[in-house]
Every structure is written in C-alpha cells, then in structure tokens.
N, C-alpha and C positions, 0 to 999 in steps of 0.2 A: 504494500500499500504506500509505503513511503517513496518507492520509485515511481510509482503512478502520479502521486502528488507532486513530485519533482518535476516529472515530465510534462505535467499539466500546468504548472505554476504560471508560465507566461501568459497562459489563456484566462487566468482569474478563476477557473473553475474549483479549485480547492478553497480559495476563500469564500466565494459564493456558497459552497456546500457547508463551510464552517459557520457562516451568518445563519443559514438555514437550520443546521444542526443545534445551533445555541438556542434558537425559537423551540425547537423540537424539545430540547433538555429542560427549558425553563417553563414551558406552558402546562405541563401536566403535574399534578400536585399529589397522585397516589398510584400505586401499582394497579394495573387493570384500567387505567383512565386514558390511556394512549389506544384510541379506536382507529384502526388501520383498515381502510375499504378501498377498493378498486371498483371494477365495472363488472356487469354479469360475464363479459368475455375475458377479463384481465383481472384476476385476483392477486395481489401483491404477496404471494407465498414467499418468494426469494427474500424480499425485503424484511418480511415478518421474522424470517429465521435469523437473518443478519442482526436485527434490532434485538432479539431474544437473545443472541450470543452477546451482544455488546453490554446488555444489561446485566447478564451474569457474570461477564469478566470485569467490567467496571464498577460492579456493586452499586449500579443505579436503577432501582427497582422500577422507576417511573418510565424507563425506556422499554419494559417489557411491553410488547404490543397486545392488544386484544384484536384478532383477525376477525373482522365482520364479514360475512358472506352472504352472496345473493340467494344461493339456494343450498343451504346447509343441510347435508343428509342427517336424519334424525338418529340413524345409527352411528354417526361419527363419534370420536372421543369428545367429551364435554367442551375442550377448548376449541374444536374445530366445528362446532355446531352452533355458533353464536350467528344468528341472522340479522337481518336489517332492523329489526324491531329494537336492538340495542341503541341504535342510533336515535330513537324516539324518546329516550330517557337519558340522552346526553345531558350534562349539566355543567355549569361553572366549575373551574378547576380540571376539566377533562379536556382532552385534544382530539378533534376529528382530523385525522390525516387521509388525505384523499390522494390516491396515487393512481394516475391514469396516463396512459400514451395514447389515448383517444378522446374524443369529447365526451364529457360526463353526461349520462343521459338525464332526462327531465326528473324521473323519480328520485335520482342521487342528488340533484341540485335542490330539490324540494327539503329533502331530509337535512341537507347541509344548511341550509337558509334557516330551517326550523332549530338546529342544534346552536347556529350562531345567535339566534334571537334569544334563547335561554341562557347564553353566556359561555357556551364552550368556544374554545380556541379553534380555528379552523386553519389548517396547514394544506397546501396543495403542491403536489411535484406533478408536472403534466408537460405536453408538449405545445402549450399555447393555446388554453382554453379560456377565452377572455370571460365568459360568464361565470365560471368556476373561480377564477383568479378575482373577480369582482366580490366574491364572497369570502375570499381567504384573507385571514390577517397577515399571512406570509406566504409567498408563492416562489417557488423555484421552477421556471419553465427551461424545457431542454428543446430548442428548435430541432424540428424534425430533419431539417436539411442544413447543411453548412455549419455543423456544430463540431467542435473537436472532441466531444464526448457523446456517447450512445445514452439512451434512457437507462439502460442497464448499469453503464458506468457511473452515472449521476446517483443512482441508488446506493453503489457501493460507497462513493465519496461521502454521502450523507450519513450513512450507518456507521461507517469508520470515525467520522467527525464527532458524531453524537457521544461514541463511547471513549473519545479522547480524553484522558485525564487532564491534559493542560487546557481543556475549554471549560472555562468557569463563568457563571454569572451572565450578566448583560453585556453586550459590547459596549465599548466607549464611545463619547461622541465621535472621534475621528472615525472608527470603524462604521459607525451607523450612516455617517455623511458619506464616506466612501462606497457603501453599499448602495445609499440613494443615488449617487451619481452613476453607479454601474447600471442601476435600473433606468435611469433617466437616458443616459448616453451610450450605454455598452461598456464593457470592461475596458481598462486602460491596456495599454500594449504591454505593459510589464513593469 
C-alpha cells in the first residue's frame, strides 16, 4: 500500500482518500453504526471486508461496517442478512456510506434522504452521481474515464487510510482549504 500511495502521490489521490477516510472515521460514534450500502447489482463486499480488517487491526470499532443488502437471503448468517429496512432506522451518530460505480437508484436516494433528515451522516464514493453527491456530507468521486485510479483502487486507498494510525481527528484549516480547492479546481500538479 505504501508503494501504491507513493506512486499515486503526484495525482493527489492519496490525499483525497485520506480526507475522505478522516470523515469516515470521525462520523460514526459506535460499533455497528457504519452502514455500508451499494446498489442491487453492486454490493460493496470487498470494501466491507477491508474495513472490517482495518477495524480489527487498528482497534477502531467504529470502522467495522454493517453491510446493508438489497436482497438479503433469510438463511444467510445474521451479519449478512441485514436488509434495506436498517436504513429506515438510521439515526444521528451513524453513517450511511453509499458505494456505487453506477447512478444510485431512486429507492436508494429516498432512503439516503430520509437518513440525512434524521441526522445520519452521508458519505458517498461514486463515479460522479450528482443527485447522490447533493445528499452527501462528504463525497469522493472517481471519474469513470481519464482517472489515474480505478473505482476498486479508490476503495483500497480509502479503507487503508481509514485504518492508518497516523490519521487523527479532524483536518486542520490548511488541509480543509486544500481539499476545497481540489474540489473546485481539481488536484494540484504535485
């Protein structure tokens, strides 16, 4: 991972992943409060596994995700049969993390909006879904074309940064301003 970060450093992706990971780490207050959801066709299994590993290895219980599934089989183990109804009881202190390489379907956007309305923090990792981004408190968009990282690589960068022991608290003013400038004008050349 260190080699990947060094290789991608000039692109700004490790820094963007770190800012997003900080939001991920500071938005959830209790184990089980990180609700990870995708779309009916793309469930974020891989990211869930990595966040679970990072939670265990770093000792940060709040990083352990609750994978929310569209069609959870009733005979699946308890941790794999959590359905969309879990989003209906999301509350303040919990985080709804939407991960989708495609446009979020309307039923998901409705649930995201409802969760935001009751105080849940909304994070989005996507490929440029304007409607989802407008609901999110923090978003990390991976352009489908002309990006130095793939959607999968971006997930790895975020999960690794979330478990990084050097990532503490909220970013300082300089980091927040740099992130804002990246959002408005694109990342710096290095």
